[in-house]
Backbone as XML, in Angstrom:
<?xml version="1.0"?>
<chain id="A" units="angstrom">
  <residue number="1" name="MET">
    <atom name="N" x="-12.508" y="-5.617" z="-23.602"/>
    <atom name="CA" x="-12.395" y="-6.660" z="-22.602"/>
    <atom name="C" x="-10.973" y="-6.814" z="-22.091"/>
  </residue>
  <residue number="2" name="VAL">
    <atom name="N" x="-9.999" y="-6.724" z="-22.979"/>
    <atom name="CA" x="-8.625" y="-7.047" z="-22.592"/>
    <atom name="C" x="-8.086" y="-6.060" z="-21.554"/>
  </residue>
  <residue number="3" name="THR">
    <atom name="N" x="-8.201" y="-4.776" z="-21.817"/>
    <atom name="CA" x="-7.615" y="-3.784" z="-20.906"/>
    <atom name="C" x="-8.236" y="-3.827" z="-19.514"/>
  </residue>
  <residue number="4" name="PRO">
    <atom name="N" x="-9.565" y="-3.790" z="-19.373"/>
    <atom name="CA" x="-10.105" y="-3.830" z="-18.010"/>
    <atom name="C" x="-9.864" y="-5.172" z="-17.317"/>
  </residue>
  <residue number="5" name="THR">
    <atom name="N" x="-9.806" y="-6.244" z="-18.088"/>
    <atom name="CA" x="-9.572" y="-7.549" z="-17.472"/>
    <atom name="C" x="-8.146" y="-7.662" z="-16.957"/>
  </residue>
  <residue number="6" name="HIS">
    <atom name="N" x="-7.189" y="-7.122" z="-17.697"/>
    <atom name="CA" x="-5.804" y="-7.137" z="-17.214"/>
    <atom name="C" x="-5.674" y="-6.436" z="-15.871"/>
  </residue>
  <residue number="7" name="ALA">
    <atom name="N" x="-6.531" y="-5.480" z="-15.599"/>
    <atom name="CA" x="-6.473" y="-4.727" z="-14.342"/>
    <atom name="C" x="-7.133" y="-5.468" z="-13.181"/>
  </residue>
  <residue number="8" name="GLU">
    <atom name="N" x="-7.819" y="-6.568" z="-13.464"/>
    <atom name="CA" x="-8.521" y="-7.295" z="-12.405"/>
    <atom name="C" x="-7.546" y="-8.069" z="-11.524"/>
  </residue>
  <residue number="9" name="ARG">
    <atom name="N" x="-7.875" y="-8.131" z="-10.246"/>
    <atom name="CA" x="-7.085" y="-8.918" z="-9.304"/>
    <atom name="C" x="-7.150" y="-10.394" z="-9.702"/>
  </residue>
  <residue number="10" name="GLY">
    <atom name="N" x="-6.014" y="-11.035" z="-9.738"/>
    <atom name="CA" x="-5.956" y="-12.462" z="-10.038"/>
    <atom name="C" x="-5.788" y="-12.795" z="-11.505"/>
  </residue>
  <residue number="11" name="CYS">
    <atom name="N" x="-5.836" y="-11.792" z="-12.376"/>
    <atom name="CA" x="-5.664" y="-12.037" z="-13.804"/>
    <atom name="C" x="-4.171" y="-12.216" z="-14.094"/>
  </residue>
  <residue number="12" name="LEU">
    <atom name="N" x="-3.787" y="-13.419" z="-14.511"/>
    <atom name="CA" x="-2.388" y="-13.701" z="-14.838"/>
    <atom name="C" x="-2.144" y="-13.605" z="-16.337"/>
  </residue>
  <residue number="13" name="ILE">
    <atom name="N" x="-3.095" y="-14.107" z="-17.124"/>
    <atom name="CA" x="-3.026" y="-14.031" z="-18.590"/>
    <atom name="C" x="-4.439" y="-13.804" z="-19.101"/>
  </residue>
  <residue number="14" name="TYR">
    <atom name="N" x="-4.579" y="-12.899" z="-20.045"/>
    <atom name="CA" x="-5.876" y="-12.679" z="-20.706"/>
    <atom name="C" x="-5.574" y="-12.117" z="-22.082"/>
  </residue>
  <residue number="15" name="ASP">
    <atom name="N" x="-5.590" y="-12.985" z="-23.068"/>
    <atom name="CA" x="-5.237" y="-12.600" z="-24.432"/>
    <atom name="C" x="-6.344" y="-13.011" z="-25.396"/>
  </residue>
  <residue number="16" name="LEU">
    <atom name="N" x="-6.539" y="-12.202" z="-26.432"/>
    <atom name="CA" x="-7.543" y="-12.465" z="-27.462"/>
    <atom name="C" x="-6.840" y="-12.899" z="-28.736"/>
  </residue>
  <residue number="17" name="TYR">
    <atom name="N" x="-7.327" y="-13.992" z="-29.319"/>
    <atom name="CA" x="-6.753" y="-14.540" z="-30.553"/>
    <atom name="C" x="-7.845" y="-14.743" z="-31.588"/>
  </residue>
  <residue number="18" name="GLU">
    <atom name="N" x="-7.458" y="-14.654" z="-32.860"/>
    <atom name="CA" x="-8.344" y="-15.044" z="-33.962"/>
    <atom name="C" x="-7.701" y="-16.245" z="-34.638"/>
  </residue>
  <residue number="19" name="SER">
    <atom name="N" x="-8.492" y="-17.271" z="-34.891"/>
    <atom name="CA" x="-7.962" y="-18.473" z="-35.521"/>
    <atom name="C" x="-7.706" y="-18.214" z="-36.997"/>
  </residue>
  <residue number="20" name="LYS">
    <atom name="N" x="-7.151" y="-19.206" z="-37.670"/>
    <atom name="CA" x="-6.927" y="-19.079" z="-39.113"/>
    <atom name="C" x="-8.253" y="-19.030" z="-39.858"/>
  </residue>
  <residue number="21" name="LYS">
    <atom name="N" x="-9.316" y="-19.486" z="-39.211"/>
    <atom name="CA" x="-10.658" y="-19.376" z="-39.778"/>
    <atom name="C" x="-11.200" y="-18.005" z="-39.362"/>
  </residue>
  <residue number="22" name="PRO">
    <atom name="N" x="-11.244" y="-17.057" z="-40.289"/>
    <atom name="CA" x="-11.686" y="-15.703" z="-39.935"/>
    <atom name="C" x="-13.040" y="-15.708" z="-39.222"/>
  </residue>
  <residue number="23" name="GLY">
    <atom name="N" x="-13.104" y="-14.933" z="-38.176"/>
    <atom name="CA" x="-14.346" y="-14.825" z="-37.427"/>
    <atom name="C" x="-14.411" y="-15.713" z="-36.204"/>
  </residue>
  <residue number="24" name="ASP">
    <atom name="N" x="-13.451" y="-16.635" z="-36.048"/>
    <atom name="CA" x="-13.382" y="-17.465" z="-34.842"/>
    <atom name="C" x="-12.378" y="-16.838" z="-33.889"/>
  </residue>
  <residue number="25" name="PHE">
    <atom name="N" x="-12.860" y="-16.413" z="-32.734"/>
    <atom name="CA" x="-12.028" y="-15.725" z="-31.753"/>
    <atom name="C" x="-11.950" y="-16.546" z="-30.477"/>
  </residue>
  <residue number="26" name="TYR">
    <atom name="N" x="-10.820" y="-16.426" z="-29.804"/>
    <atom name="CA" x="-10.588" y="-17.163" z="-28.572"/>
    <atom name="C" x="-9.919" y="-16.260" z="-27.541"/>
  </residue>
  <residue number="27" name="PHE">
    <atom name="N" x="-10.426" y="-16.314" z="-26.329"/>
    <atom name="CA" x="-9.732" y="-15.707" z="-25.205"/>
    <atom name="C" x="-8.945" y="-16.822" z="-24.525"/>
  </residue>
  <residue number="28" name="TYR">
    <atom name="N" x="-7.665" y="-16.570" z="-24.281"/>
    <atom name="CA" x="-6.844" y="-17.485" z="-23.501"/>
    <atom name="C" x="-6.629" y="-16.811" z="-22.163"/>
  </residue>
  <residue number="29" name="GLU">
    <atom name="N" x="-7.051" y="-17.480" z="-21.095"/>
    <atom name="CA" x="-7.054" y="-16.864" z="-19.777"/>
    <atom name="C" x="-6.366" y="-17.758" z="-18.758"/>
  </residue>
  <residue number="30" name="LEU">
    <atom name="N" x="-5.708" y="-17.131" z="-17.817"/>
    <atom name="CA" x="-5.149" y="-17.841" z="-16.670"/>
    <atom name="C" x="-5.410" y="-16.985" z="-15.443"/>
  </residue>
  <residue number="31" name="TRP">
    <atom name="N" x="-6.062" y="-17.584" z="-14.468"/>
    <atom name="CA" x="-6.451" y="-16.869" z="-13.252"/>
    <atom name="C" x="-5.754" y="-17.478" z="-12.052"/>
  </residue>
  <residue number="32" name="ALA">
    <atom name="N" x="-5.467" y="-16.650" z="-11.066"/>
    <atom name="CA" x="-4.783" y="-17.108" z="-9.864"/>
    <atom name="C" x="-5.640" y="-18.085" z="-9.065"/>
  </residue>
  <residue number="33" name="SER">
    <atom name="N" x="-6.955" y="-17.931" z="-9.148"/>
    <atom name="CA" x="-7.849" y="-18.822" z="-8.397"/>
    <atom name="C" x="-9.205" y="-18.899" z="-9.090"/>
  </residue>
  <residue number="34" name="ARG">
    <atom name="N" x="-9.966" y="-19.879" z="-8.741"/>
    <atom name="CA" x="-11.343" y="-20.014" z="-9.243"/>
    <atom name="C" x="-12.170" y="-18.823" z="-8.791"/>
  </residue>
  <residue number="35" name="HIS">
    <atom name="N" x="-11.922" y="-18.359" z="-7.585"/>
    <atom name="CA" x="-12.644" y="-17.182" z="-7.067"/>
    <atom name="C" x="-12.405" y="-15.967" z="-7.964"/>
  </residue>
  <residue number="36" name="ASP">
    <atom name="N" x="-11.156" y="-15.766" z="-8.394"/>
    <atom name="CA" x="-10.847" y="-14.640" z="-9.279"/>
    <atom name="C" x="-11.577" y="-14.780" z="-10.613"/>
  </residue>
  <residue number="37" name="LEU">
    <atom name="N" x="-11.643" y="-15.978" z="-11.145"/>
    <atom name="CA" x="-12.361" y="-16.225" z="-12.404"/>
    <atom name="C" x="-13.848" y="-15.916" z="-12.241"/>
  </residue>
  <residue number="38" name="LEU">
    <atom name="N" x="-14.434" y="-16.358" z="-11.152"/>
    <atom name="CA" x="-15.864" y="-16.099" z="-10.922"/>
    <atom name="C" x="-16.131" y="-14.605" z="-10.745"/>
  </residue>
  <residue number="39" name="ARG">
    <atom name="N" x="-15.218" y="-13.896" z="-10.089"/>
    <atom name="CA" x="-15.364" y="-12.444" z="-9.949"/>
    <atom name="C" x="-15.316" y="-11.785" z="-11.316"/>
  </residue>
  <residue number="40" name="HIS">
    <atom name="N" x="-14.411" y="-12.268" z="-12.181"/>
    <atom name="CA" x="-14.324" y="-11.747" z="-13.545"/>
    <atom name="C" x="-15.645" y="-11.959" z="-14.284"/>
  </residue>
  <residue number="41" name="ALA">
    <atom name="N" x="-16.218" y="-13.155" z="-14.160"/>
    <atom name="CA" x="-17.480" y="-13.458" z="-14.851"/>
    <atom name="C" x="-18.617" y="-12.554" z="-14.377"/>
  </residue>
  <residue number="42" name="ALA">
    <atom name="N" x="-18.512" y="-12.038" z="-13.172"/>
    <atom name="CA" x="-19.546" y="-11.138" z="-12.637"/>
    <atom name="C" x="-19.240" y="-9.667" z="-12.926"/>
  </residue>
  <residue number="43" name="SER">
    <atom name="N" x="-18.088" y="-9.380" z="-13.521"/>
    <atom name="CA" x="-17.698" y="-7.982" z="-13.757"/>
    <atom name="C" x="-18.624" y="-7.304" z="-14.761"/>
  </residue>
  <residue number="44" name="SER">
    <atom name="N" x="-18.704" y="-5.999" z="-14.664"/>
    <atom name="CA" x="-19.595" y="-5.254" z="-15.561"/>
    <atom name="C" x="-19.136" y="-5.364" z="-17.014"/>
  </residue>
  <residue number="45" name="HIS">
    <atom name="N" x="-17.832" y="-5.351" z="-17.274"/>
    <atom name="CA" x="-17.371" y="-5.434" z="-18.666"/>
    <atom name="C" x="-17.638" y="-6.825" z="-19.262"/>
  </residue>
  <residue number="46" name="PHE">
    <atom name="N" x="-17.563" y="-7.874" z="-18.451"/>
    <atom name="CA" x="-17.898" y="-9.208" z="-18.958"/>
    <atom name="C" x="-19.406" y="-9.317" z="-19.216"/>
  </residue>
  <residue number="47" name="GLN">
    <atom name="N" x="-20.200" y="-8.777" z="-18.333"/>
    <atom name="CA" x="-21.650" y="-8.815" z="-18.510"/>
    <atom name="C" x="-22.069" y="-8.016" z="-19.750"/>
  </residue>
  <residue number="48" name="ARG">
    <atom name="N" x="-21.394" y="-6.896" z="-20.027"/>
    <atom name="CA" x="-21.685" y="-6.128" z="-21.247"/>
    <atom name="C" x="-21.338" y="-6.943" z="-22.489"/>
  </residue>
  <residue number="49" name="LEU">
    <atom name="N" x="-20.235" y="-7.694" z="-22.443"/>
    <atom name="CA" x="-19.870" y="-8.559" z="-23.560"/>
    <atom name="C" x="-20.968" y="-9.588" z="-23.815"/>
  </residue>
  <residue number="50" name="LEU">
    <atom name="N" x="-21.447" y="-10.222" z="-22.776"/>
    <atom name="CA" x="-22.507" y="-11.217" z="-22.936"/>
    <atom name="C" x="-23.760" y="-10.613" z="-23.564"/>
  </residue>
  <residue number="51" name="GLN">
    <atom name="N" x="-24.103" y="-9.400" z="-23.163"/>
    <atom name="CA" x="-25.290" y="-8.744" z="-23.706"/>
    <atom name="C" x="-25.098" y="-8.336" z="-25.160"/>
  </residue>
  <residue number="52" name="ALA">
    <atom name="N" x="-23.866" y="-7.974" z="-25.551"/>
    <atom name="CA" x="-23.597" y="-7.506" z="-26.910"/>
    <atom name="C" x="-23.372" y="-8.643" z="-27.905"/>
  </residue>
  <residue number="53" name="LEU">
    <atom name="N" x="-23.025" y="-9.816" z="-27.430"/>
    <atom name="CA" x="-22.675" y="-10.912" z="-28.341"/>
    <atom name="C" x="-23.741" y="-11.253" z="-29.377"/>
  </residue>
  <residue number="54" name="PRO">
    <atom name="N" x="-25.006" y="-11.340" z="-29.019"/>
    <atom name="CA" x="-25.996" y="-11.704" z="-30.039"/>
    <atom name="C" x="-25.988" y="-10.774" z="-31.254"/>
  </residue>
  <residue number="55" name="GLU">
    <atom name="N" x="-25.619" y="-9.515" z="-31.049"/>
    <atom name="CA" x="-25.578" y="-8.560" z="-32.148"/>
    <atom name="C" x="-24.369" y="-8.791" z="-33.062"/>
  </residue>
  <residue number="56" name="PHE">
    <atom name="N" x="-23.280" y="-9.306" z="-32.499"/>
    <atom name="CA" x="-22.037" y="-9.413" z="-33.252"/>
    <atom name="C" x="-21.605" y="-10.839" z="-33.571"/>
  </residue>
  <residue number="57" name="ALA">
    <atom name="N" x="-22.172" y="-11.824" z="-32.913"/>
    <atom name="CA" x="-21.706" y="-13.198" z="-33.073"/>
    <atom name="C" x="-22.810" y="-14.097" z="-33.611"/>
  </residue>
  <residue number="58" name="ALA">
    <atom name="N" x="-22.407" y="-15.024" z="-34.473"/>
    <atom name="CA" x="-23.362" y="-15.979" z="-35.026"/>
    <atom name="C" x="-23.612" y="-17.127" z="-34.065"/>
  </residue>
  <residue number="59" name="GLY">
    <atom name="N" x="-22.623" y="-17.449" z="-33.257"/>
    <atom name="CA" x="-22.740" y="-18.570" z="-32.333"/>
    <atom name="C" x="-22.838" y="-18.101" z="-30.903"/>
  </residue>
  <residue number="60" name="SER">
    <atom name="N" x="-22.487" y="-19.000" z="-30.018"/>
    <atom name="CA" x="-22.532" y="-18.679" z="-28.603"/>
    <atom name="C" x="-21.140" y="-18.820" z="-28.004"/>
  </residue>
  <residue number="61" name="ILE">
    <atom name="N" x="-21.025" y="-18.390" z="-26.773"/>
    <atom name="CA" x="-19.758" y="-18.544" z="-26.058"/>
    <atom name="C" x="-19.634" y="-19.982" z="-25.598"/>
  </residue>
  <residue number="62" name="GLU">
    <atom name="N" x="-18.462" y="-20.527" z="-25.787"/>
    <atom name="CA" x="-18.157" y="-21.849" z="-25.251"/>
    <atom name="C" x="-16.971" y="-21.683" z="-24.311"/>
  </residue>
  <residue number="63" name="VAL">
    <atom name="N" x="-17.132" y="-22.136" z="-23.093"/>
    <atom name="CA" x="-16.077" y="-22.031" z="-22.092"/>
    <atom name="C" x="-15.570" y="-23.429" z="-21.791"/>
  </residue>
  <residue number="64" name="THR">
    <atom name="N" x="-14.251" y="-23.580" z="-21.848"/>
    <atom name="CA" x="-13.619" y="-24.850" z="-21.502"/>
    <atom name="C" x="-12.624" y="-24.582" z="-20.390"/>
  </residue>
  <residue number="65" name="LEU">
    <atom name="N" x="-12.871" y="-25.160" z="-19.231"/>
    <atom name="CA" x="-11.946" y="-25.022" z="-18.112"/>
    <atom name="C" x="-10.960" y="-26.176" z="-18.170"/>
  </residue>
  <residue number="66" name="LEU">
    <atom name="N" x="-9.690" y="-25.852" z="-18.005"/>
    <atom name="CA" x="-8.636" y="-26.852" z="-18.091"/>
    <atom name="C" x="-7.900" y="-26.963" z="-16.768"/>
  </residue>
  <residue number="67" name="ASN">
    <atom name="N" x="-7.432" y="-28.147" z="-16.464"/>
    <atom name="CA" x="-6.576" y="-28.371" z="-15.307"/>
    <atom name="C" x="-5.188" y="-28.709" z="-15.816"/>
  </residue>
  <residue number="68" name="LYS">
    <atom name="N" x="-4.210" y="-27.958" z="-15.381"/>
    <atom name="CA" x="-2.836" y="-28.203" z="-15.801"/>
    <atom name="C" x="-2.348" y="-29.509" z="-15.188"/>
  </residue>
  <residue number="69" name="LEU">
    <atom name="N" x="-1.748" y="-30.349" z="-16.012"/>
    <atom name="CA" x="-1.224" y="-31.612" z="-15.530"/>
    <atom name="C" x="0.250" y="-31.457" z="-15.190"/>
  </residue>
  <residue number="70" name="ASN">
    <atom name="N" x="0.653" y="-32.116" z="-14.153"/>
    <atom name="CA" x="2.048" y="-32.142" z="-13.761"/>
    <atom name="C" x="2.681" y="-33.350" z="-14.463"/>
  </residue>
  <residue number="71" name="PRO">
    <atom name="N" x="3.642" y="-33.148" z="-15.364"/>
    <atom name="CA" x="4.203" y="-34.274" z="-16.133"/>
    <atom name="C" x="4.842" y="-35.336" z="-15.261"/>
  </residue>
  <residue number="72" name="THR">
    <atom name="N" x="5.259" y="-34.993" z="-14.072"/>
    <atom name="CA" x="5.862" y="-36.005" z="-13.193"/>
    <atom name="C" x="4.814" y="-36.905" z="-12.572"/>
  </residue>
  <residue number="73" name="GLN">
    <atom name="N" x="3.534" y="-36.532" z="-12.693"/>
    <atom name="CA" x="2.450" y="-37.342" z="-12.145"/>
    <atom name="C" x="1.708" y="-38.099" z="-13.235"/>
  </residue>
  <residue number="74" name="SER">
    <atom name="N" x="2.243" y="-38.127" z="-14.429"/>
    <atom name="CA" x="1.573" y="-38.772" z="-15.547"/>
    <atom name="C" x="1.428" y="-40.266" z="-15.318"/>
  </residue>
  <residue number="75" name="THR">
    <atom name="N" x="0.277" y="-40.791" z="-15.726"/>
    <atom name="CA" x="0.038" y="-42.231" z="-15.598"/>
    <atom name="C" x="0.236" y="-42.954" z="-16.919"/>
  </residue>
  <residue number="76" name="ILE">
    <atom name="N" x="0.681" y="-42.239" z="-17.915"/>
    <atom name="CA" x="0.878" y="-42.843" z="-19.241"/>
    <atom name="C" x="2.232" y="-43.530" z="-19.287"/>
  </residue>
</chain>
C-alpha cells in the first residue's frame, strides 16, 4: 500500500504504524484535497486491501477524518 500510494497525485503523507499493542496498525495520511482522498479510496491497490483484510485482520477498518485547527482561531 505505501509505495503505490506515495506515487498517487495529492498524497502528501502516507505512513504505516504499529501501536505498542502488537497487531494494531494505523495508516497516517494527509491528502492535498478531499478529491485526492476519494481517488485513493477508488484505487486498485486500496480495493485489493479491502478484499484481503478479512483473511488477515480480526477487526474492520475504521476511518477517522480530521480537520486541522488553526490555533489562532481557538475559542478556548
